[in-house]
Every structure is written in structure tokens, then in C-alpha cells.
C-alpha positions in Angstrom: -9.1 36.3 21.2 -10.2 37.0 17.6 -8.1 35.4 14.9 -8.1 35.5 11.1 -8.0 32.7 8.5 -4.4 33.6 7.4 -3.3 33.4 11.1 -4.9 30.0 11.4 -3.2 28.8 8.2 0.2 30.1 9.5 -0.3 28.1 12.7 -1.2 25.0 10.8 2.1 25.2 8.9 3.7 24.1 12.2 1.5 21.0 12.5 3.2 17.9 10.9 1.1 15.1 9.6 2.9 11.9 10.9 1.8 9.9 7.8 3.1 12.3 5.2 5.9 14.1 7.2 4.6 17.4 5.8 2.7 20.2 7.5 -1.0 20.5 6.6 -0.5 23.5 4.3 2.5 22.0 2.3 0.6 18.8 2.1 -2.4 20.6 0.6 -4.7 19.0 3.1 -6.7 22.2 4.2 -9.9 22.7 2.3 -11.8 25.3 4.3 -11.0 27.6 7.2 -14.1 29.4 8.6 -13.6 32.0 11.4 -16.6 33.3 13.2 -15.4 35.4 16.2 -13.5 33.0 18.5 -14.8 29.9 16.7 -12.8 28.2 14.0 -14.1 25.4 11.7 -11.8 23.7 9.2 -11.9 20.7 6.9 -8.9 18.4 6.4 -9.0 16.3 3.2 -6.5 13.5 3.1 -5.6 11.8 -0.2 -5.3 8.4 1.5 -7.4 6.2 3.7 -7.0 7.0 7.4 -10.1 5.7 9.2 -8.0 4.5 12.1 -6.5 7.8 12.9 -9.1 10.4 11.7 -10.4 11.1 15.1 -7.0 11.3 16.8 -5.7 13.5 14.0 -8.7 15.8 14.5 -8.1 16.0 18.3 -4.3 16.6 17.7 -5.1 19.5 15.4 -7.5 21.1 17.8 -5.0 20.8 20.6 -2.4 22.4 18.4 -4.7 25.4 17.6 -5.4 25.8 21.3 -1.8 25.7 22.3 -0.4 27.8 19.4 -3.2 30.3 18.7 -5.3 30.3 21.8 -8.3 28.9 19.8 -9.8 26.2 21.9 -13.0 24.3 21.2 -12.5 24.5 17.4 -14.2 22.1 15.0 -12.0 19.9 12.7 -13.5 17.5 10.2 -11.1 14.9 8.7 -12.1 13.1 5.5 -10.4 11.2 2.7 -10.6 11.2 -1.1 -8.5 8.7 -3.1 -7.8 9.6 -6.7 -5.7 7.9 -9.5 -2.0 8.9 -9.7 0.5 8.7 -12.6 2.2 5.4 -13.3 5.7 4.8 -14.7 6.2 6.4 -18.1 2.5 7.4 -18.2 1.2 3.9 -18.8 -2.5 3.5 -19.2 -4.4 2.6 -16.0 -6.2 -0.7 -15.6 -10.0 -0.3 -15.9 -11.5 -0.3 -12.4 -8.2 0.4 -10.6 -7.0 3.8 -9.5 -3.6 2.9 -8.1 -1.4 -0.2 -8.2 1.1 -1.0 -5.4 3.8 -3.6 -6.1 5.1 -5.5 -3.1 8.5 -7.0 -4.0 11.6 -8.6 -2.6 14.9 -9.5 -4.0 14.8 -13.0 -2.6 12.3 -15.5 -1.3 11.6 -16.4 2.3 11.4 -12.9 3.7 7.7 -12.9 4.2 6.7 -10.8 1.2 3.4 -12.5 0.5 2.4 -12.4 4.2 3.2 -8.7 4.2 1.3 -8.1 0.9 -1.9 -9.7 2.1 -1.8 -7.9 5.5 -1.1 -4.6 3.8 -4.0 -5.1 1.4 -6.3 -5.9 4.4 -4.8 -2.9 6.3 -5.7 -0.5 3.5 -9.2 -2.0 3.5 -9.6 -1.6 7.3 -8.5 2.1 6.9 -11.4 2.7 4.5 -10.2 1.9 1.0 -11.6 -0.4 -1.7 -8.8 -2.9 -2.2 -7.8 -5.8 -4.5 -5.0 -8.3 -4.3 -3.3 -9.8 -7.4 -1.1 -12.8 -6.8 1.5 -12.4 -9.5 3.6 -15.3 -8.3 2.7 -17.7 -11.1 5.1 -20.4 -10.1 4.2 -20.4 -6.4 0.8 -18.8 -5.8 0.1 -18.5 -2.0 -2.7 -15.9 -1.7 -5.6 -18.4 -2.1 -4.4 -20.2 1.0 -3.6 -17.0 2.9 -7.1 -15.6 2.2 -8.8 -18.9 2.8 -10.3 -19.0 -0.7 -11.0 -22.0 -2.9 -13.0 -22.8 -6.0 -12.9 -21.2 -9.4 -13.7 -17.5 -10.3 -16.9 -16.9 -12.2 -17.2 -15.5 -15.7 -20.2 -13.6 -17.0 -19.2 -13.2 -20.6 -16.8 -16.1 -21.1 -13.9 -13.7 -21.6 -13.3 -12.0 -18.3 -13.1 -13.2 -14.7 -14.9 -12.0 -11.7 -12.5 -11.5 -8.8 -12.8 -13.7 -5.8 -13.8 -12.1 -2.5 -12.1 -12.7 0.8 -12.1 -10.7 4.1 -13.6 -7.7 2.3 -11.1 -7.5 -0.5 -11.1 -8.6 -4.2 -8.5 -11.2 -5.2 -7.2 -13.0 -8.3 -4.5 -15.6 -8.5 -3.4 -18.4 -11.0 -4.0 -20.6 -7.9 -7.7 -20.2 -8.5 -7.4 -21.7 -12.0 -5.1 -24.7 -11.6 -4.9 -27.7 -9.3 -2.8 -26.9 -6.2 -0.4 -29.7 -6.9 0.1 -28.9 -10.6 3.6 -27.3 -11.2 3.7 -24.4 -13.6 6.4 -25.5 -16.0 6.4 -22.3 -18.1 9.1 -20.2 -19.6 9.3 -16.5 -19.0 7.1 -15.2 -21.9 4.2 -17.5 -20.9 4.4 -16.3 -17.3 4.4 -12.7 -18.4 1.4 -13.3 -20.6 -0.5 -15.1 -17.9 0.1 -12.2 -15.4 -1.1 -9.6 -17.9 -4.3 -11.7 -18.5 -4.9 -12.0 -14.8 -4.5 -8.3 -14.4 -6.4 -7.0 -17.4 -9.0 -9.8 -17.8 -10.3 -9.5 -14.3 -13.3 -7.2 -13.8 -11.9 -5.2 -10.9 -14.7 -3.3 -9.2 -13.8 0.4 -8.5 -10.6 -0.3 -6.6 -8.7 2.5 -4.8 -5.7 0.3 -4.6 -4.6 -3.0 -6.2 -1.8 -4.6 -4.3 0.4 -6.9 -6.5 2.3 -9.6 -4.8 5.3 -10.0 -7.2 7.4 -13.1 -7.3 10.8 -12.9 -5.6 13.9 -12.2 -7.7 15.1 -9.5 -10.1 15.5 -11.5 -13.3 14.0 -11.1 -16.8 10.5 -12.1 -15.6 10.4 -9.5 -12.8 11.8 -6.8 -15.0 9.3 -7.4 -17.7 6.4 -7.4 -15.2 7.6 -4.1 -13.8 7.7 -2.7 -17.3 4.2 -3.9 -18.4 2.2 -3.4 -15.2 1.2 0.2 -14.6 2.6 0.6 -11.1 2.0 3.7 -9.0 4.6 2.8 -6.4 6.6 -0.1 -5.0 7.3 -1.4 -1.5 10.4 -3.5 -0.9 10.2 -6.2 1.8 13.4 -7.4 3.5 14.7 -8.8 6.7 17.6 -7.2 8.7 19.9 -10.0 7.6 22.8 -8.8 5.4 22.1 -11.6 2.8 18.5 -10.5 2.4 19.5 -6.8 2.1 21.9 -7.6 -0.7 19.0 -8.9 -2.8 16.6 -6.2 -1.6 18.9 -3.6 -3.0 18.8 -5.3 -6.4 15.0 -5.2 -6.2 15.0 -1.5 -5.4 17.4 -0.8 -8.3 15.1 -2.8 -10.7 12.2 -0.4 -10.0 14.4 2.6 -10.3 15.4 1.4 -13.8 11.8 1.4 -15.0 11.0 4.7 -13.2 8.6 3.2 -10.6 8.6 5.3 -7.4 9.8 3.5 -4.3 7.2 4.1 -1.6 9.5 2.7 1.1 11.0 -0.4 2.7 9.3 -2.8 5.2 11.6 -4.7 7.5 10.0 -8.0 8.3 11.1 -10.4 11.1 12.8 -7.4 12.7 12.6 -8.8 16.2 11.7 -12.3 17.5 9.1 -12.4 20.2 9.2 -15.6 22.3 5.7 -17.0 22.6 6.6 -18.4 26.1 8.3 -15.6 27.9 7.9 -12.6 25.7 11.7 -12.1 25.4 12.6 -10.0 22.4 15.7 -10.7 20.4 17.0 -9.4 17.0 18.0 -12.8 15.7 18.4 -11.6 12.1 20.5 -8.5 13.1 19.6 -4.9 13.7 19.3 -1.7 11.7 19.8 -3.2 8.2 16.7 -1.7 6.6 17.5 1.7 8.2 21.0 1.7 6.7 19.5 0.7 3.3 17.0 3.6 3.5 19.8 6.0 4.3 21.9 4.7 1.4 19.1 5.2 -1.2 17.2 8.1 0.3 13.9 6.2 0.8 11.6 5.8 3.8 11.4 3.0 6.3 7.7 2.4 6.4 7.8 0.1 9.4 9.3 -2.9 11.1 7.4 -6.1 11.9 8.1 -8.8 14.5 8.9 -12.4 13.9 5.8 -13.7 15.7 4.5 -17.2 15.4 0.9 -15.9 15.4 1.5 -14.1 12.1 2.5 -17.4 10.4 -0.3 -19.4 12.0 -2.9 -16.9 11.0 -2.0 -16.7 7.3 -1.6 -20.5 7.1 -5.2 -20.8 8.4 -6.5 -18.4 5.8 -7.2 -15.7 8.4 -4.4 -13.1 8.2 -3.5 -11.0 11.2 -5.3 -7.8 10.1 -8.5 -9.7 9.3 -8.5 -11.6 12.6 -7.7 -8.8 14.9 -7.5 -5.4 13.2 -6.7 -3.6 16.5 -3.9 -5.9 17.7 -0.5 -4.5 18.2 0.9 -6.2 15.0 -2.2 -5.1 13.0 -1.6 -1.5 14.0 1.9 -1.8 12.6 0.5 -3.1 9.3 -2.1 -0.3 9.3 0.5 2.4 9.9 2.7 1.0 7.1 -0.3 1.0 4.8 -1.2 4.6 5.6 2.3 5.8 5.1 2.6 4.1 1.7 -0.8 5.4 0.6 0.2 8.9 1.8 3.4 8.7 -0.3 1.2 8.0 -3.3 -1.1 10.9 -2.5 1.8 13.3 -2.8 2.6 12.1 -6.3 1.3 13.7 -9.5 -2.3 12.8 -10.2 -3.3 11.0 -13.3 -5.3 13.4 -15.5 -5.6 11.3 -18.6 -9.3 10.7 -18.0 -10.1 14.4 -17.9 -9.4 15.0 -21.5 -11.1 13.5 -24.5 -9.1 11.8 -27.2 -8.7 14.0 -30.3 -9.0 12.2 -33.6 -8.2 13.9 -36.8 -9.7 12.4 -40.0 -9.3 13.3 -43.6 -12.7 14.1 -45.0 
């Protein structure tokens, strides 16, 4: 049966990309449709890393074309291209960084830093160039979680070279101070220190920089959200009502500074017994889903309370780095793809396409 390119496009309007929630046409993912008799070749260009699902997505599209249009044996090529996207209030991008993802929580103890490092590693495994900035000046934990020690190098005496761990670039105040030295600093000093860590690090062509923000919603967090050019934010919470109260404050903080909310991650959603495998919602059920419904945001995913996640980050070998194809790692990778897909749908940053116009009196 012979078909035309417009017919193929019409059929592809019925195929929903699970990462974006949009059909391939509305998501502007189709680049080429070539019809030669009964043979159809098409290119799918995704605006986010998807190495783990590229092949399965291609097969699903081919099956869809066979079922809906009678075109079987088509060729579908899936590729990715990650570009910079606009930040809040059009803030200038950090050199060497295309997009910044803030990972935040309203309160401590919900596993935000563990989630941040595993999401950064998940983006890397999916095919992106990724960095991780530990913005928790008072309690830096990423050096331990990445298994990194020592001091970062400097080539010019002014800027810092990022540390390297498990394939990602990293920077933290923890690399610059003694682990037992408390940071007895007031808010303005903390803000200045974070800005220096962000802008004085020579990030190397990052698609995404994941920023592990400190817990809370006070003056420091608000200032950081206003001064760091954030592309989007992820809120981490547990199902517990107390945690959700503070998570809502964290979400509202980003709304006040016009930072898009990419979605919510529910951590410690279910406890998995290491002895018998029994699953129990010890912190409650459905809390993050209700919060998503209240604020019209997406639930990116839910992670189990599993002792292996804690053991792995404590040893400096996070879950996604140790076993990227494990059940838990696949959850992290799906969350990372969905968050990156949300970014891909935002307006692109085009400031670099136009030269600055300077008017001088002669």
C-alpha cells in the first residue's frame, strides 16, 4: 500500500512520546519523512538525552506505523541534540553550561543530595555531558557521595578546574576546606561563595549542570534562586505530610522568581525489606501525587527506601554509577529523561545568536 508523507505525519500525531507526553508532531521531533513506494524512512530528533530508550522508541514507532498505516519494515532513526534554554528573567548563561537544573527540598533529611547525584549520573548514562555543583555550603556531601578527595587544580590562579567522578564534572566547597571545619558564615558570605564556585569553575561544555541546593526556603535559598541562572527546578520530598508542607514552600519559592518547576520526585516512597522483600509505605502514600494535582506539576517518579541506595552513596559509588541497569537506576534514568524532556519543550536561549550592538559617539 502506497502512502504519502502527510499521511505518515497524520499517523504520527497519534503516537505519544512517554517522556514528553506529547505526540511526535506537536513535540516537533520529526525532522525528515522520506517515502519511496512502500518504504518509509524518518528521523526523530529529541531535545534531551535518551540513550537508554532510543532503540525501544524506534521499535515502538515502527510498530505504530505498521499497525496504523500498514507500513511495516520502515526505518526510524532516533538521535538527540541538547541546546541551551532560557533561564528565569533572561539571566545570562554560565560559560560552558547550556542548562542548569536545581534540585531542592523544603526540609533536610528527604534524600535530596542522594537524588541529585543519581540524577546527574542518570543524565550522563543517557548520553549527556553533565556537571554537579554542591551548593550546600554548610553541609557539603557530594565529595563523599562521588568518592572524591583532594583539591581542584587551577591553571591560571583565578579559576578552578572541576573534579571528575564517575564520568561527571563536580565542584563543592568540600573540596576546598577540611572536612571537620564548620562553615560559620552569614548569608551574604554563603551567597558569594556559591557564585564563585559556579562562575569561577571552568565547566567544560556541559549539557546540564545539576545544582544540589541546601534545604530550606529562607533568605539564602531565595537569593541563590535569584542569582543562579536556573533553567528548571526539581522538588524532592517524601510522602510524609510534614515533608510535603515544606516541599510546597520550596515550590512556591521558585514560582516567585519565575523558575519553571520541572516536577516532583517522591523519595522513600516505599520501604523494601532487605530480608524478605516485603514492601510497605512507612511514610504514607500518595502525598506527592496530591501535591502535583494541587499545583499542576508533574510527578517525575517515585523512589524506594532501599538500604542499598544509602550504602552506595556512603561508599562513594552511587546507585546509577554502580549498576546503571538495576531496577532503581532505571527509575532515576526515567526521572532524568522526563526532567530533561520538560526542559526541551521550553523556549530556547537565543542570546548567543545575535551580536551585541554598541553605539558610540564619534
